[in-house]
N, CA, C and O atoms as CSV, one atom per row, in Angstrom:
chain,resi,resn,atom,element,x,y,z
A,1,MET,N,N,31.239,23.690,-17.825
A,1,MET,CA,C,31.321,24.926,-17.013
A,1,MET,C,C,32.701,24.771,-16.264
A,1,MET,O,O,33.009,23.716,-15.709
A,2,VAL,N,N,33.456,25.808,-16.282
A,2,VAL,CA,C,34.853,25.808,-15.984
A,2,VAL,C,C,34.864,26.720,-14.621
A,2,VAL,O,O,34.505,27.892,-14.741
A,3,TYR,N,N,35.193,26.316,-13.543
A,3,TYR,CA,C,35.335,27.190,-12.222
A,3,TYR,C,C,36.781,27.017,-11.743
A,3,TYR,O,O,37.365,25.953,-11.541
A,4,TYR,N,N,37.248,28.272,-11.599
A,4,TYR,CA,C,38.708,28.490,-10.988
A,4,TYR,C,C,38.492,29.026,-9.561
A,4,TYR,O,O,37.796,30.018,-9.344
A,5,ASP,N,N,39.193,28.244,-8.484
A,5,ASP,CA,C,39.199,28.664,-7.151
A,5,ASP,C,C,40.317,29.393,-6.903
A,5,ASP,O,O,41.405,28.847,-7.085
A,6,TYR,N,N,40.268,30.602,-6.495
A,6,TYR,CA,C,41.473,31.367,-6.258
A,6,TYR,C,C,42.352,31.048,-5.004
A,6,TYR,O,O,43.566,31.252,-4.965
A,7,GLU,N,N,41.567,30.496,-3.926
A,7,GLU,CA,C,42.090,30.187,-2.822
A,7,GLU,C,C,43.105,29.018,-2.774
A,7,GLU,O,O,44.214,28.979,-2.242
A,8,LEU,N,N,42.389,28.020,-3.514
A,8,LEU,CA,C,43.086,26.643,-3.479
A,8,LEU,C,C,44.015,26.584,-4.956
A,8,LEU,O,O,44.836,25.695,-5.180
A,9,GLU,N,N,43.729,27.630,-5.828
A,9,GLU,CA,C,44.500,27.716,-7.066
A,9,GLU,C,C,44.212,26.433,-7.851
A,9,GLU,O,O,45.110,25.845,-8.454
A,10,LEU,N,N,42.929,26.006,-7.833
A,10,LEU,CA,C,42.441,24.924,-8.764
A,10,LEU,C,C,41.389,25.404,-9.672
A,10,LEU,O,O,40.628,26.350,-9.468
A,11,THR,N,N,41.446,24.524,-10.844
A,11,THR,CA,C,40.524,24.641,-11.806
A,11,THR,C,C,39.494,23.617,-11.720
A,11,THR,O,O,39.917,22.462,-11.773
A,12,LEU,N,N,38.268,23.774,-11.601
A,12,LEU,CA,C,37.272,22.693,-11.525
A,12,LEU,C,C,36.457,22.909,-12.820
A,12,LEU,O,O,36.072,24.007,-13.221
A,13,TYR,N,N,36.216,21.562,-13.503
A,13,TYR,CA,C,35.538,21.409,-14.786
A,13,TYR,C,C,34.133,20.780,-14.453
A,13,TYR,O,O,34.185,19.647,-13.974
A,14,TYR,N,N,33.128,21.228,-14.595
A,14,TYR,CA,C,31.749,20.669,-14.415
A,14,TYR,C,C,31.061,20.493,-15.805
A,14,TYR,O,O,31.078,21.411,-16.625
A,15,SER,N,N,30.394,19.173,-16.078
A,15,SER,CA,C,29.953,19.088,-17.305
A,15,SER,C,C,28.862,18.150,-17.060
A,15,SER,O,O,28.904,17.326,-16.146
A,16,LEU,N,N,27.767,18.283,-17.970
A,16,LEU,CA,C,26.617,17.171,-18.001
A,16,LEU,C,C,26.917,16.166,-19.103
A,16,LEU,O,O,26.824,16.562,-20.265
A,17,GLY,N,N,27.228,15.047,-18.889
A,17,GLY,CA,C,27.426,14.022,-19.830
A,17,GLY,C,C,26.062,13.316,-20.008
A,17,GLY,O,O,25.057,13.451,-19.309
A,18,PRO,N,N,26.273,12.403,-21.278
A,18,PRO,CA,C,24.951,11.789,-21.752
A,18,PRO,C,C,24.252,10.781,-20.747
A,18,PRO,O,O,23.115,10.338,-20.909
A,19,GLY,N,N,25.122,10.471,-19.649
A,19,GLY,CA,C,24.510,9.619,-18.688
A,19,GLY,C,C,23.506,10.332,-17.739
A,19,GLY,O,O,22.555,9.691,-17.294
A,20,TYR,N,N,23.698,11.706,-17.400
A,20,TYR,CA,C,22.899,12.565,-16.673
A,20,TYR,C,C,21.499,12.905,-17.538
A,20,TYR,O,O,20.437,13.114,-16.951
A,21,TRP,N,N,21.606,12.933,-18.832
A,21,TRP,CA,C,20.427,13.234,-19.689
A,21,TRP,C,C,19.666,11.900,-19.703
A,21,TRP,O,O,18.444,11.945,-19.560
A,22,LEU,N,N,20.246,10.779,-19.853
A,22,LEU,CA,C,19.570,9.494,-19.800
A,22,LEU,C,C,18.776,9.362,-18.383
A,22,LEU,O,O,17.609,8.970,-18.378
A,23,GLN,N,N,19.381,9.666,-17.319
A,23,GLN,CA,C,18.809,9.462,-15.971
A,23,GLN,C,C,17.675,10.456,-16.049
A,23,GLN,O,O,16.615,9.992,-15.629
A,24,VAL,N,N,17.626,11.632,-16.454
A,24,VAL,CA,C,16.480,12.508,-16.449
A,24,VAL,C,C,15.376,11.901,-17.331
A,24,VAL,O,O,14.214,11.822,-16.931
A,25,ILE,N,N,15.790,11.456,-18.595
A,25,ILE,CA,C,14.649,10.824,-19.363
A,25,ILE,C,C,14.082,9.741,-18.667
A,25,ILE,O,O,12.853,9.685,-18.628
A,26,SER,N,N,14.866,8.720,-18.013
A,26,SER,CA,C,14.332,7.462,-17.420
A,26,SER,C,C,13.461,7.825,-16.163
A,26,SER,O,O,12.561,7.080,-15.772
A,27,PHE,N,N,13.790,9.046,-15.539
A,27,PHE,CA,C,12.801,9.376,-14.379
A,27,PHE,C,C,11.501,9.915,-14.939
A,27,PHE,O,O,10.426,9.695,-14.382
A,28,GLY,N,N,11.617,10.632,-16.061
A,28,GLY,CA,C,10.339,10.958,-16.649
A,28,GLY,C,C,9.477,9.822,-17.080
A,28,GLY,O,O,8.252,9.871,-16.971
A,29,CYS,N,N,10.154,8.737,-17.597
A,29,CYS,CA,C,9.279,7.587,-18.040
A,29,CYS,C,C,8.826,6.906,-16.912
A,29,CYS,O,O,7.686,6.447,-16.977
A,30,THR,N,N,9.611,6.705,-15.666
A,30,THR,CA,C,9.237,5.836,-14.668
A,30,THR,C,C,8.270,6.519,-13.752
A,30,THR,O,O,7.390,5.829,-13.238
A,31,PHE,N,N,8.332,7.725,-13.506
A,31,PHE,CA,C,7.668,8.422,-12.451
A,31,PHE,C,C,6.061,8.341,-12.763
A,31,PHE,O,O,5.348,8.061,-11.800
A,32,PRO,N,N,5.491,8.543,-13.918
A,32,PRO,CA,C,4.096,8.375,-14.260
A,32,PRO,C,C,3.660,6.835,-13.951
A,32,PRO,O,O,2.581,6.554,-13.428
A,33,TYR,N,N,4.625,5.883,-14.335
A,33,TYR,CA,C,4.379,4.395,-14.152
A,33,TYR,C,C,4.063,4.218,-12.617
A,33,TYR,O,O,3.083,3.621,-12.172
A,34,THR,N,N,5.085,4.855,-11.856
A,34,THR,CA,C,4.895,4.518,-10.485
A,34,THR,C,C,3.730,4.960,-9.751
A,34,THR,O,O,3.231,4.297,-8.842
A,35,LEU,N,N,3.178,6.389,-10.254
A,35,LEU,CA,C,2.012,7.162,-9.856
A,35,LEU,C,C,0.755,6.130,-10.276
A,35,LEU,O,O,-0.159,5.878,-9.490
A,36,PHE,N,N,0.831,5.650,-11.438
A,36,PHE,CA,C,-0.289,4.788,-11.904
A,36,PHE,C,C,-0.446,3.474,-10.965
A,36,PHE,O,O,-1.494,3.132,-10.416
A,37,ASN,N,N,0.831,2.788,-10.887
A,37,ASN,CA,C,0.859,1.520,-10.083
A,37,ASN,C,C,0.339,1.816,-8.760
A,37,ASN,O,O,-0.543,1.085,-8.310
A,38,HIS,N,N,0.786,2.827,-8.060
A,38,HIS,CA,C,0.299,3.184,-6.703
A,38,HIS,C,C,-1.176,3.551,-6.604
A,38,HIS,O,O,-1.785,3.239,-5.580
A,39,SER,N,N,-1.782,4.181,-7.576
A,39,SER,CA,C,-3.130,4.445,-7.513
A,39,SER,C,C,-4.091,3.193,-7.864
A,39,SER,O,O,-5.231,3.143,-7.404
A,40,VAL,N,N,-3.564,2.175,-8.711
A,40,VAL,CA,C,-4.317,0.940,-8.631
A,40,VAL,C,C,-4.207,0.276,-7.503
A,40,VAL,O,O,-5.241,-0.124,-6.967
A,41,VAL,N,N,-2.996,0.033,-6.936
A,41,VAL,CA,C,-2.826,-0.849,-5.671
A,41,VAL,C,C,-3.828,-0.228,-4.544
A,41,VAL,O,O,-4.594,-0.902,-3.855
A,42,SER,N,N,-3.680,1.145,-4.493
A,42,SER,CA,C,-4.493,1.693,-3.211
A,42,SER,C,C,-6.003,1.554,-3.360
A,42,SER,O,O,-6.771,1.358,-2.418
A,43,THR,N,N,-6.387,1.689,-4.775
A,43,THR,CA,C,-7.845,1.347,-5.101
A,43,THR,C,C,-8.330,0.129,-4.841
A,43,THR,O,O,-9.469,-0.017,-4.397
A,44,PHE,N,N,-7.428,-0.989,-5.116
A,44,PHE,CA,C,-7.973,-2.228,-4.757
A,44,PHE,C,C,-7.987,-2.460,-3.427
A,44,PHE,O,O,-8.880,-3.105,-2.876
A,45,GLU,N,N,-6.963,-1.930,-2.813
A,45,GLU,CA,C,-6.957,-2.052,-1.402
A,45,GLU,C,C,-8.163,-1.428,-0.447
A,45,GLU,O,O,-8.621,-1.967,0.561
A,46,LYS,N,N,-8.542,-0.217,-0.993
A,46,LYS,CA,C,-9.608,0.334,-0.380
A,46,LYS,C,C,-10.754,-0.398,-0.668
A,46,LYS,O,O,-11.614,-0.307,0.209
A,47,GLU,N,N,-11.060,-1.156,-1.705
A,47,GLU,CA,C,-12.162,-1.902,-2.024
A,47,GLU,C,C,-12.320,-3.119,-1.275
A,47,GLU,O,O,-13.411,-3.640,-1.041
A,48,GLN,N,N,-11.134,-3.583,-0.882
A,48,GLN,CA,C,-11.152,-4.934,-0.119
A,48,GLN,C,C,-11.167,-4.570,1.342
A,48,GLN,O,O,-11.252,-5.519,2.121
A,49,SER,N,N,-11.104,-3.449,1.805
A,49,SER,CA,C,-10.932,-3.061,3.225
A,49,SER,C,C,-11.935,-1.961,3.490
A,49,SER,O,O,-11.662,-0.943,4.125
A,50,THR,N,N,-13.114,-2.236,2.960
A,50,THR,CA,C,-14.278,-1.398,3.318
A,50,THR,C,C,-14.656,-1.704,4.664
A,50,THR,O,O,-14.371,-2.820,5.099
A,51,PRO,N,N,-15.332,-0.771,5.478
A,51,PRO,CA,C,-15.791,-1.244,6.721
A,51,PRO,C,C,-16.629,-2.212,6.843
A,51,PRO,O,O,-16.567,-2.927,7.844
A,52,GLU,N,N,-17.629,-2.444,5.808
A,52,GLU,CA,C,-18.731,-3.429,5.827
A,52,GLU,C,C,-17.961,-4.714,5.723
A,52,GLU,O,O,-18.255,-5.571,6.556
A,53,LYS,N,N,-17.021,-4.998,4.841
A,53,LYS,CA,C,-16.367,-6.287,4.519
A,53,LYS,C,C,-15.604,-6.324,5.699
A,53,LYS,O,O,-15.530,-7.511,6.018
A,54,MET,N,N,-15.025,-5.653,6.473
A,54,MET,CA,C,-14.280,-5.867,7.561
A,54,MET,C,C,-15.029,-6.342,8.769
A,54,MET,O,O,-14.578,-7.226,9.498
A,55,VAL,N,N,-16.098,-5.789,8.960
A,55,VAL,CA,C,-16.962,-6.212,10.087
A,55,VAL,C,C,-17.588,-7.617,9.739
A,55,VAL,O,O,-17.659,-8.484,10.610
A,56,LYS,N,N,-18.050,-7.834,8.428
A,56,LYS,CA,C,-18.454,-9.129,8.245
A,56,LYS,C,C,-17.375,-10.286,8.337
A,56,LYS,O,O,-17.614,-11.419,8.756
A,57,ALA,N,N,-16.256,-9.865,7.920
A,57,ALA,CA,C,-15.052,-10.834,8.106
A,57,ALA,C,C,-14.865,-11.152,9.673
A,57,ALA,O,O,-14.836,-12.307,10.096
A,58,TYR,N,N,-14.763,-10.218,10.345
A,58,TYR,CA,C,-14.631,-10.166,11.883
A,58,TYR,C,C,-15.776,-11.159,12.528
A,58,TYR,O,O,-15.450,-12.063,13.297
A,59,ILE,N,N,-17.029,-10.937,12.183
A,59,ILE,CA,C,-18.096,-11.662,12.613
A,59,ILE,C,C,-18.066,-13.173,12.192
A,59,ILE,O,O,-18.362,-14.097,12.949
A,60,ALA,N,N,-17.659,-13.308,10.844
A,60,ALA,CA,C,-17.613,-14.737,10.453
A,60,ALA,C,C,-16.346,-15.316,11.176
A,60,ALA,O,O,-16.362,-16.520,11.431
A,61,ASN,N,N,-15.380,-14.659,11.487
A,61,ASN,CA,C,-14.150,-15.320,12.293
A,61,ASN,C,C,-14.511,-15.558,13.642
A,61,ASN,O,O,-13.992,-16.516,14.214
A,62,ALA,N,N,-15.423,-14.742,14.314
A,62,ALA,CA,C,-15.519,-14.726,15.705
A,62,ALA,C,C,-16.648,-15.740,16.240
A,62,ALA,O,O,-16.757,-16.082,17.418
A,63,LYS,N,N,-17.530,-16.195,15.104
A,63,LYS,CA,C,-18.606,-16.960,15.336
A,63,LYS,C,C,-18.076,-18.339,15.774
A,63,LYS,O,O,-17.220,-18.953,15.137
A,64,GLU,N,N,-18.626,-18.761,16.865
A,64,GLU,CA,C,-18.255,-20.314,17.470
A,64,GLU,C,C,-19.620,-20.984,17.361
A,64,GLU,O,O,-20.565,-20.524,18.002
A,65,PRO,N,N,-19.775,-22.135,16.515
A,65,PRO,CA,C,-20.896,-22.850,16.576
A,65,PRO,C,C,-21.067,-23.603,17.899
A,65,PRO,O,O,-20.119,-24.132,18.479
A,66,PHE,N,N,-22.240,-23.620,18.313
A,66,PHE,CA,C,-22.562,-24.458,19.633
A,66,PHE,C,C,-23.663,-25.203,19.553
A,66,PHE,O,O,-24.635,-24.801,18.915
A,67,ASP,N,N,-23.658,-26.233,20.108
A,67,ASP,CA,C,-24.817,-27.239,20.281
A,67,ASP,C,C,-25.516,-27.104,21.600
A,67,ASP,O,O,-24.963,-27.560,22.601
A,68,LEU,N,N,-26.805,-26.456,21.697
A,68,LEU,CA,C,-27.309,-26.148,22.737
A,68,LEU,C,C,-27.826,-27.384,23.501
A,68,LEU,O,O,-27.930,-27.280,24.723
A,69,ASP,N,N,-28.152,-28.513,22.917
A,69,ASP,CA,C,-28.622,-29.654,23.521
A,69,ASP,C,C,-27.280,-30.376,24.037
A,69,ASP,O,O,-27.375,-31.067,25.052
A,70,ASN,N,N,-26.235,-30.274,23.497
A,70,ASN,CA,C,-24.907,-30.809,23.971
A,70,ASN,C,C,-24.486,-29.970,25.393
A,70,ASN,O,O,-24.052,-30.571,26.375
A,71,LEU,N,N,-24.634,-28.821,25.369
A,71,LEU,CA,C,-24.252,-28.131,26.451
A,71,LEU,C,C,-25.314,-28.238,27.746
A,71,LEU,O,O,-24.955,-28.243,28.923
A,72,ILE,N,N,-26.528,-28.312,27.332
A,72,ILE,CA,C,-27.491,-28.916,28.439
A,72,ILE,C,C,-27.180,-30.211,29.062
A,72,ILE,O,O,-27.209,-30.466,30.266
A,73,ALA,N,N,-26.849,-31.072,27.998
A,73,ALA,CA,C,-26.408,-32.276,28.608
A,73,ALA,C,C,-25.464,-32.514,29.609
A,73,ALA,O,O,-25.637,-33.163,30.640
A,74,GLN,N,N,-24.179,-31.787,29.130
A,74,GLN,CA,C,-23.103,-31.646,29.841
A,74,GLN,C,C,-23.349,-31.081,31.272
A,74,GLN,O,O,-22.897,-31.667,32.255
A,75,GLU,N,N,-24.104,-29.884,31.374
A,75,GLU,CA,C,-24.472,-29.385,32.606
A,75,GLU,C,C,-25.152,-30.274,33.379
A,75,GLU,O,O,-24.793,-30.431,34.546
A,76,GLU,N,N,-26.197,-30.965,32.873
A,76,GLU,CA,C,-26.943,-31.988,33.695
A,76,GLU,C,C,-26.027,-33.251,34.212
A,76,GLU,O,O,-26.216,-33.868,35.260
A,77,LEU,N,N,-25.169,-33.456,33.410
A,77,LEU,CA,C,-24.057,-34.678,33.728
A,77,LEU,C,C,-23.368,-34.185,34.950
A,77,LEU,O,O,-23.334,-34.829,35.999
A,78,GLU,N,N,-22.800,-32.974,34.769
A,78,GLU,CA,C,-22.039,-32.321,35.935
A,78,GLU,C,C,-22.693,-32.261,37.245
A,78,GLU,O,O,-22.171,-32.616,38.302
A,79,LEU,N,N,-23.984,-31.740,37.086
A,79,LEU,CA,C,-24.872,-31.444,38.341
A,79,LEU,C,C,-25.267,-33.031,38.925
A,79,LEU,O,O,-25.276,-33.148,40.150
A,80,GLU,N,N,-25.533,-34.023,38.249
A,80,GLU,CA,C,-25.685,-35.234,38.598
A,80,GLU,C,C,-24.701,-35.956,39.129
A,80,GLU,O,O,-24.942,-36.751,40.037
A,81,SER,N,N,-23.429,-35.775,38.623
A,81,SER,CA,C,-22.148,-36.317,39.132
A,81,SER,C,C,-21.828,-35.599,40.524
A,81,SER,O,O,-21.346,-36.303,41.412
A,82,SER,N,N,-22.042,-34.364,40.752
A,82,SER,CA,C,-21.727,-33.634,41.948
A,82,SER,C,C,-22.831,-34.078,42.950
A,82,SER,O,O,-22.502,-34.239,44.125
A,83,ARG,N,N,-23.994,-34.267,42.603
A,83,ARG,CA,C,-25.067,-34.860,43.623
A,83,ARG,C,C,-24.583,-36.159,44.064
A,83,ARG,O,O,-24.557,-36.372,45.276
A,84,VAL,N,N,-24.188,-37.076,43.234
A,84,VAL,CA,C,-23.678,-38.336,43.537
A,84,VAL,C,C,-22.497,-38.309,44.362
A,84,VAL,O,O,-22.398,-39.164,45.242
A,85,LYS,N,N,-21.639,-37.503,44.217
A,85,LYS,CA,C,-20.487,-37.486,44.974
A,85,LYS,C,C,-20.869,-36.742,46.445
A,85,LYS,O,O,-20.259,-37.029,47.475
A,86,ARG,N,N,-21.921,-35.785,46.402
A,86,ARG,CA,C,-22.140,-35.240,47.834
A,86,ARG,C,C,-22.919,-36.230,48.544
A,86,ARG,O,O,-22.705,-36.327,49.753
A,87,LYS,N,N,-23.788,-36.985,48.011
A,87,LYS,CA,C,-24.604,-38.152,48.889
A,87,LYS,C,C,-23.660,-39.181,49.364
A,87,LYS,O,O,-23.947,-39.826,50.372
A,88,LYS,N,N,-22.493,-39.405,48.689
A,88,LYS,CA,C,-21.573,-40.552,49.279
A,88,LYS,C,C,-20.899,-40.006,50.351
A,88,LYS,O,O,-20.731,-40.736,51.328
A,89,GLY,N,N,-20.401,-38.673,50.381
A,89,GLY,CA,C,-19.651,-38.177,51.227
A,89,GLY,C,C,-20.265,-37.404,52.395
A,89,GLY,O,O,-19.573,-37.230,53.398
A,90,VAL,N,N,-21.397,-36.973,52.344
A,90,VAL,CA,C,-22.046,-36.164,53.289
A,90,VAL,C,C,-22.762,-36.888,54.266
A,90,VAL,O,O,-23.488,-37.808,53.890
A,91,LYS,N,N,-22.660,-36.591,55.553
A,91,LYS,CA,C,-23.488,-37.481,56.560
A,91,LYS,C,C,-24.578,-36.921,56.974
A,91,LYS,O,O,-25.473,-37.697,57.308
A,92,ASN,N,N,-24.837,-35.482,57.078
A,92,ASN,CA,C,-26.088,-34.977,57.612
A,92,ASN,C,C,-26.521,-33.741,56.572
A,92,ASN,O,O,-25.898,-33.356,55.583
A,93,GLU,N,N,-27.554,-33.334,57.010
A,93,GLU,CA,C,-28.366,-32.287,56.071
A,93,GLU,C,C,-27.704,-31.015,56.196
A,93,GLU,O,O,-27.745,-30.309,55.189
A,94,VAL,N,N,-27.067,-30.535,57.266
A,94,VAL,CA,C,-26.267,-29.275,57.486
A,94,VAL,C,C,-25.298,-29.296,56.581
A,94,VAL,O,O,-25.183,-28.295,55.873
A,95,GLU,N,N,-24.382,-30.417,56.387
A,95,GLU,CA,C,-23.304,-30.344,55.510
A,95,GLU,C,C,-23.771,-30.330,53.967
A,95,GLU,O,O,-23.156,-29.656,53.141
A,96,LEU,N,N,-24.908,-31.122,53.617
A,96,LEU,CA,C,-25.527,-30.872,52.249
A,96,LEU,C,C,-25.915,-29.515,51.962
A,96,LEU,O,O,-25.695,-29.042,50.847
A,97,ILE,N,N,-26.454,-28.869,52.841
A,97,ILE,CA,C,-26.704,-27.468,52.515
A,97,ILE,C,C,-25.506,-26.487,52.461
A,97,ILE,O,O,-25.504,-25.497,51.729
A,98,TYR,N,N,-24.492,-26.826,53.283
A,98,TYR,CA,C,-23.209,-26.083,53.197
A,98,TYR,C,C,-22.623,-26.482,51.621
A,98,TYR,O,O,-22.333,-25.617,50.796
A,99,GLU,N,N,-22.534,-27.633,51.427
A,99,GLU,CA,C,-22.135,-27.974,50.067
A,99,GLU,C,C,-22.749,-27.240,49.017
A,99,GLU,O,O,-22.068,-26.724,48.131
A,100,ASP,N,N,-24.160,-27.145,49.059
A,100,ASP,CA,C,-24.821,-26.624,48.020
A,100,ASP,C,C,-24.555,-25.020,47.901
A,100,ASP,O,O,-24.518,-24.442,46.815
A,101,PHE,N,N,-24.383,-24.411,49.095
A,101,PHE,CA,C,-23.849,-23.042,49.218
A,101,PHE,C,C,-22.642,-22.911,48.516
A,101,PHE,O,O,-22.605,-22.099,47.592
A,102,LEU,N,N,-21.612,-23.597,48.806
A,102,LEU,CA,C,-20.430,-23.492,48.133
A,102,LEU,C,C,-20.334,-23.739,46.710
A,102,LEU,O,O,-19.644,-23.058,45.951
A,103,GLU,N,N,-21.055,-24.747,46.360
A,103,GLU,CA,C,-21.335,-24.784,44.784
A,103,GLU,C,C,-21.793,-23.671,44.092
A,103,GLU,O,O,-21.216,-23.271,43.081
A,104,THR,N,N,-22.987,-23.026,44.647
A,104,THR,CA,C,-23.610,-21.981,44.033
A,104,THR,C,C,-22.778,-20.778,44.095
A,104,THR,O,O,-23.042,-19.892,43.282
A,105,ARG,N,N,-21.748,-20.580,44.980
A,105,ARG,CA,C,-21.004,-19.342,45.201
A,105,ARG,C,C,-19.806,-19.641,44.364
A,105,ARG,O,O,-19.012,-18.706,44.256
A,106,GLY,N,N,-19.504,-20.786,43.730
A,106,GLY,CA,C,-18.260,-20.998,42.823
A,106,GLY,C,C,-17.011,-21.275,43.596
A,106,GLY,O,O,-15.930,-21.165,43.016
A,107,LYS,N,N,-17.067,-21.640,44.906
A,107,LYS,CA,C,-15.914,-21.930,45.839
A,107,LYS,C,C,-15.219,-23.467,45.488
A,107,LYS,O,O,-14.040,-23.778,45.658
A,108,LYS,N,N,-16.364,-24.358,44.926
A,108,LYS,CA,C,-15.986,-25.596,44.887
A,108,LYS,C,C,-15.801,-26.150,43.302
A,108,LYS,O,O,-15.445,-27.309,43.091
């Protein structure tokens, strides 16, 4: 295509070479491949991230195994040690009651 610009007094030549035609052909070949690739990837991502699987994975990660007997023994040990400490330092029954009150309120 030949275009002559009268204001600039220039002749411009436009043409479509073989590179442009090869680019159109390559787009026609790669575009279906990218659509197929995208659909396969999105399908597998949807299968792996179903709500049921996500909930099961979260529950599996959030579970913390605990030994109930061990926890009871630790609490008994703490209570016994606090009683021994109170008996050593407390002089009368009023202070003992006050210490029990502070312990149950979480101040100490």
